[in-house]
N, C-alpha and C positions, 0 to 999 in steps of 0.2 A: 307406609303403615298398611294396617288391615282393618276391615269391620267384619264384625260377627253378629249374628242374629240366631234367634231360635227359629227352627223349622219343625212343625208339628203337624199331624193331620189330626183334625178335630174328632173324628170318629175312631181314631186309632187305626183304621184299615180302610181301604176302599178309595184312597186318594190316588190320583193318576200318576204315573211316572212320566219323565224322571223327577226325582225330588229336586227342589231348588236349592242352590247352594247354601250352606250355613255361613260361608265367609268369603270374603272376597278382597282383592288388593285395592287399596284406595290411594288417592295422590291429593295431599292437602296443601295449597298454596296460599292461604289466607294470611300465613305469618311471613311470606317470602318478602324481604326487603333487599334493595341493593347494598352492595358492601363496596365501598370505595378505598383504594388503598392511597398512601400519602403520594402528594405530588412530587415528581422528579423534574427538577429544572435542568435543561441541557446547558453543561459548562459554556460560559462566554465571558465577556467583559462589557456587561450592561444588559439591554433588554434581550430576552431570550424566549424559548418556548418550553412549556412544561407539559408532561404527560402523566397519566395514572392509569392503573387498571381498575376496572369497574365490572362486578360480575354479580349474578344472581346465584345464591347459594345452591339452588336446584339444578342449576347448569341450564335452565331453559329461560331465556330472556323474557318471554311472554308472562311467566310465572310472577315477576316482579312489578310488571305494568312498564310498557316501553315509554310512556308520558313521562314518568317521574325518574328517568335514568339520569344520574348526575354526570356532568361533562368529563371527557376523557382527555380533551387537550385544552390548554390555556397559555396565558401569558405570564412570564415571571422576569426577575432581574438577578443575575448572577455576576459575580465580580472575581470568579476564582481563576480567570485565565489572563487577567490585566497585567500588563507589563510596562516597564519603563521604556520610553522612548527618548533617544539622544539626538541632537542635531550635530552638525559639523563643528569641529574646533574653528574658532575664528583666527584671525592673524596674530602673530605674536606682538604684544604690544610692548612699550617701553623703548628702551635704548635700541638704536639700529644694529649695535653690536654688543650683545650681552644678553643677561637674563631679562625676561619679561614673563607676562602671563597670557594664557589663552582662555576665552570664554565660550561656552556652548549652552544651547538650550537643553533642558532636561524637563520632561513632562510624563505624567501617567496617562495612558491611552484613554482612560475614563474621564479624565479632566479632575479626578478627585485622587490626590495622593495616598489617602487612606486605603484605596482599593488596590494598590500595587503592593507586592510582596517585596521583602528584601530591603537593603539599604538604597537610598536614593544615590544614583551615580554621580560622580563630581561634575560641578558645573565650571570649575575654574582649574587650570593646572600651570605649573611652571613650564616655561619654554625657553629656549636658546635662540636668539635672533642673530642670524650671521649675514643678513642681507647687506649691512652697511660696512663689514668689517674688511680691512684692506691691510696689506703687509705694511709694516713700519720698518724702515732700515735705519740704523744709525749713521750718522754722519762721519 
């Protein structure tokens, strides 16, 4: 901004030169306050770190007061990258020669199924057990 004032010589003449400036640039900082942008949480599956931009509108940090500057880093939780984890299929149960089932463990890496996207992978599947199969010949 700028400041303006009236500069006059009381006698009309006889004042020494140079004449003082009638206006000058000024810099007002009393209204400067920190501006904090929204937090951004780093994608993760559980605890993570958050950052945000904090700035002083004048572009000069000391104009807003360094003591009251909001934090620019913090903690957060994000579950956007959680995925399903699966264990190995177990042995084929049932008959030693024929159809059976296999079982495996399935879990969400955050330990809360609601955090994982998509359908839960199957925990049971049909299998064919041939370990006890032998040729049978007619008499």
